[in-house]
C-alpha positions as a printed NumPy array, in Angstrom:
array([[  4.047, -12.317,   7.979],
       [  5.373,  -8.791,   8.062],
       [  3.476,  -6.915,   5.302],
       [  6.392,  -4.494,   4.865],
       [  9.041,  -7.239,   4.474],
       [  8.79 ,  -6.976,   0.682],
       [  8.081,  -3.265,   0.481],
       [  9.577,  -0.359,  -1.332],
       [ 11.558,   2.262,   0.504],
       [  9.657,   5.198,   2.008],
       [ 11.318,   7.51 ,  -0.515],
       [  9.377,   5.733,  -3.287],
       [  6.109,   6.359,  -1.431],
       [  7.084,   9.99 ,  -0.858],
       [  7.875,  10.446,  -4.566],
       [  4.537,   8.924,  -5.578],
       [  2.697,  11.034,  -2.995],
       [  4.294,  14.164,  -4.458],
       [  3.311,  13.1  ,  -7.991],
       [ -0.271,  12.536,  -6.82 ],
       [ -0.501,  16.222,  -6.006],
       [  0.414,  17.245,  -9.549],
       [ -0.278,  14.476, -12.066],
       [ -2.403,  11.375, -11.704],
       [ -1.007,   9.885, -14.91 ],
       [  2.603,  10.314, -13.742],
       [  1.705,   8.969, -10.304],
       [  0.022,   5.917, -11.86 ],
       [  3.07 ,   5.288, -14.038],
       [  5.322,   5.49 , -10.973],
       [  3.005,   3.178,  -9.022],
       [  2.901,   0.644, -11.845],
       [  6.691,   0.708, -12.017],
       [  6.945,   0.256,  -8.238],
       [  4.353,  -2.557,  -8.202],
       [  6.413,  -4.38 , -10.844],
       [  9.316,  -4.344,  -8.359],
       [  7.356,  -4.758,  -5.107],
       [  4.049,  -6.483,  -5.968],
       [  3.296,  -7.253,  -2.314],
       [  3.555,  -3.675,  -1.049],
       [  0.017,  -2.929,   0.088],
       [  0.679,   0.8  ,   0.238],
       [  1.217,   0.888,  -3.522],
       [ -2.104,  -0.831,  -4.164],
       [ -3.816,   1.607,  -1.783],
       [ -2.38 ,   4.589,  -3.642],
       [ -3.377,   3.036,  -6.969],
       [ -6.928,   2.585,  -5.694],
       [ -7.036,   6.164,  -4.424],
       [ -6.01 ,   7.54 ,  -7.802],
       [ -8.502,   5.379,  -9.689],
       [-11.22 ,   6.49 ,  -7.272],
       [-10.247,  10.109,  -7.897],
       [-10.534,   9.475, -11.646],
       [-13.983,   7.851, -11.17 ],
       [-12.563,   4.57 , -12.478],
       [-14.356,   2.694,  -9.732],
       [-13.892,  -0.871, -10.975],
       [-10.139,  -0.33 , -11.128],
       [-10.205,   1.365,  -7.719],
       [-12.134,  -1.586,  -6.295],
       [ -9.624,  -4.023,  -7.791],
       [ -6.599,  -2.143,  -6.4  ],
       [ -8.094,  -1.723,  -2.927],
       [ -9.255,  -5.348,  -2.892],
       [ -5.712,  -6.396,  -3.775],
       [ -4.343,  -4.366,  -0.845],
       [ -6.845,  -6.001,   1.515],
       [ -6.105,  -9.469,   0.108],
       [ -2.371,  -8.938,   0.683],
       [ -2.926,  -7.67 ,   4.217],
       [ -6.433,  -8.144,   5.651],
       [ -5.414,  -6.02 ,   8.663],
       [ -4.507,  -2.956,   6.553],
       [ -7.212,  -0.777,   8.101],
       [ -7.008,   2.188,   5.723],
       [ -7.275,   0.002,   2.601],
       [-10.214,  -1.879,   4.104],
       [-11.949,   1.343,   5.134],
       [-11.451,   2.933,   1.704],
       [-12.787,  -0.204,   0.017],
       [-15.843,  -0.124,   2.289],
       [-16.325,   3.576,   1.522],
       [-16.064,   2.859,  -2.215],
       [-18.64 ,   0.064,  -1.927],
       [-21.041,   2.44 ,  -0.158],
       [-20.567,   5.158,  -2.753],
       [-20.968,   2.614,  -5.569],
       [-24.309,   1.418,  -4.228],
       [-23.105,  -1.943,  -2.888],
       [-24.168,  -1.829,   0.778],
       [-23.953,  -5.599,   1.318],
       [-20.366,  -5.656,   0.051],
       [-19.571,  -2.642,   2.229],
       [-20.877,  -4.46 ,   5.307],
       [-18.668,  -7.474,   4.579],
       [-15.6  ,  -5.292,   4.057],
       [-16.171,  -3.04 ,   7.081],
       [-17.178,  -5.69 ,   9.627],
       [-13.609,  -6.781,  10.51 ],
       [-12.705,  -3.146,  11.211],
       [-15.567,  -2.851,  13.679],
       [-13.804,  -5.53 ,  15.727],
       [-10.556,  -3.54 ,  16.22 ],
       [ -9.566,  -2.128,  19.631],
       [-12.437,  -0.541,  21.535],
       [-11.322,   3.09 ,  21.265],
       [ -9.604,   2.853,  17.885],
       [-10.82 ,   5.606,  15.526],
       [-11.025,   3.353,  12.47 ],
       [-13.125,   0.843,  14.416],
       [-15.509,   3.578,  15.478],
       [-15.757,   4.948,  11.929],
       [-16.467,   1.47 ,  10.562],
       [-19.07 ,   0.814,  13.265],
       [-20.694,   4.15 ,  12.401],
       [-20.875,   3.319,   8.695],
       [-22.242,  -0.155,   9.471],
       [-24.989,   1.389,  11.61 ],
       [-25.668,   3.941,   8.887],
       [-26.07 ,   1.139,   6.335],
       [-28.519,  -0.518,   8.704],
       [-30.465,   2.746,   9.104],
       [-29.519,   3.234,  12.752],
       [-28.802,   6.938,  12.365],
       [-28.526,   7.867,  16.025],
       [-25.929,   5.223,  16.899],
       [-24.143,   5.809,  13.581],
       [-23.663,   9.47 ,  14.492],
       [-22.454,   8.558,  17.996],
       [-19.835,   6.151,  16.63 ],
       [-18.652,   8.634,  13.999],
       [-18.336,  11.484,  16.522],
       [-16.464,   9.2  ,  18.922],
       [-14.123,   8.234,  16.078],
       [-13.294,  11.868,  15.436],
       [-12.147,  12.137,  19.063],
       [-10.303,   8.807,  19.255],
       [ -6.727,   7.717,  18.66 ],
       [ -5.019,   7.154,  16.433],
       [ -6.369,  10.077,  14.462],
       [ -7.035,   9.779,  10.739],
       [ -7.045,  13.382,   9.515],
       [ -7.413,  12.25 ,   5.886],
       [-10.799,  10.749,   6.784],
       [-12.17 ,  13.651,   8.831],
       [-13.738,  15.604,   5.926],
       [-15.534,  12.463,   4.764],
       [-16.755,  11.672,   8.292],
       [-17.969,  15.256,   8.746],
       [-19.883,  15.033,   5.467],
       [-21.496,  11.764,   6.601],
       [-22.485,  13.418,   9.888],
       [-24.023,  16.287,   7.945],
       [-25.939,  13.773,   5.843],
       [-27.211,  12.041,   8.974],
       [-28.269,  15.416,  10.369],
       [-30.073,  16.252,   7.144],
       [-31.843,  12.864,   7.129],
       [-32.925,  13.37 ,  10.723],
       [-34.12 ,  16.895,   9.983],
       [-31.326,  18.579,  11.893],
       [-27.699,  19.256,  11.26 ],
       [-24.989,  18.113,  13.639],
       [-24.138,  21.138,  15.788],
       [-20.49 ,  20.026,  15.893],
       [-20.19 ,  20.179,  12.103],
       [-19.922,  23.425,  10.187],
       [-22.769,  23.76 ,   7.673],
       [-20.261,  25.29 ,   5.274],
       [-18.006,  22.217,   5.302],
       [-17.881,  20.721,   1.863],
       [-15.798,  17.67 ,   1.132],
       [-13.949,  17.427,  -2.117],
       [-14.051,  13.667,  -2.661],
       [-11.765,  14.12 ,  -5.644],
       [ -9.009,  15.563,  -3.435],
       [ -9.074,  12.802,  -0.821],
       [ -6.186,  10.953,  -2.439],
       [ -3.948,  13.972,  -1.936],
       [ -4.116,  13.403,   1.806],
       [ -2.936,   9.802,   1.69 ],
       [  0.715,  10.732,   1.429],
       [  0.655,  12.05 ,   4.997],
       [ -1.177,   8.929,   6.131],
       [  1.418,   6.662,   4.558],
       [  4.26 ,   8.532,   6.22 ],
       [  2.742,   8.082,   9.67 ],
       [  0.873,   4.76 ,   9.608],
       [  1.084,   1.098,   8.658]])
């Protein structure tokens, strides 16, 4: 099944992405309206989950991202974001289940390497986690929206090991609340 067969036009996604940069409430209203017309469009559920995550409404974010993954289990960004949310919500077992299929993607795929790194991190294998995450930053396709998060994880690994990653600026601070602003670019170039 083609996951975009029953999808909204890219102009709808672009409009929502623009709203996400100015007003979460207006963006949510636009997403809800679009989902009423195109309930199978996984991109809409991803954006909904991103906004709810930004608003710290984690149960609603989990529901929206889970819906995107249920509609298209191969939607890598939705699966990765759901795994990330499970980690941040203190559900490592759920994160492992969500991330595992991503770790089986193509050998040099960035999302596979990121997922493998987070899986190793959850299993306290810090050295291999860092190697996978660094490799993901250098792999294709690139996921620039994820890079700040990955850099912050690498910094955390460096701190846990008593040393910071020399490839990561110690001044880099990720604004988790702004992550959803980057998804518009992702949705224009992927999936």
